[in-house]
N, C-alpha and C positions, 0 to 999 in steps of 0.2 A: 412175275418179277424176274424169273429166270430168262424169259424171252427178251426182256429189256437189257439185262446184263449181257446176254449173248450178242445182241445187236451192237452194244457199245464195244465189246471186245472185237467183233468182226470189223467194225468201222475203223477202230484204232489199228488193228492188224493190217488192214488194206493200206492205210497211210504208211505204216512202218515198212511194208513190202515195196512201196513205190519210191525207192531211193532215187530213181532217175528224175522224177519230177519234184520230189521233196527231200532234198538233202538235209542233213542235220543242221548245216549252216543256215539254210533257207528258213527252216522251222524256227531256229533260235532267233534270227533277225525279225521274223514276223511277230514273235512273242515280245521282243524288245520294243517294237513299235507300239504295242499295247501296254507297255510298262510291266510286263511279266518276265521275271528272270527264269530262264530255262537253259539247261546245260545240254550241249551236244553229246556229252558223255552219257547222259540219261537216254538219249535217243539211240546212241550206239549200243548201249547195254541191252536195251529192249530189242533192237534189231538182231543182235548176236545171241539173244536168248540168255545172256548172263543174268538178266532180270526178267522174270515173266510178267505178263500183263497183270496176273492175279497178285503178284507180290509188289508191284509198283505202288507208289503213293496214290491215294484216291485223287488228289488234286492234279497230279500228273496226267492220269487217264482222262479226267474230265477236260483238262486243257487240250489234250491231243484230240479228243472226240470233238470238241467244239471247233478246233482248227480244221479237222477233216470235214466236218459238215459245212463249214463256211467256204471251203476250198474245193469241194467235190465236183463242182461243175466247171471249174477253172480250165482244166485241160481238155474238156469236151468241146470247147468253143473253137 
């Protein structure tokens, strides 16, 4: 179980670290297309470490993880 949790945290952290390709605005707009309300402030707080991944809402981390997994090959093309 710990291996899965670490995988999720690593994927989400990579997404958060990739501000050049995934701005808060871009992530928010992509979620809006799916009907998911998502705040750029949430992303900014995670990026600036005001909120840690461990302290974020479960739903937030799951959404970011799914976003990262569906977009991970986008910039490799």
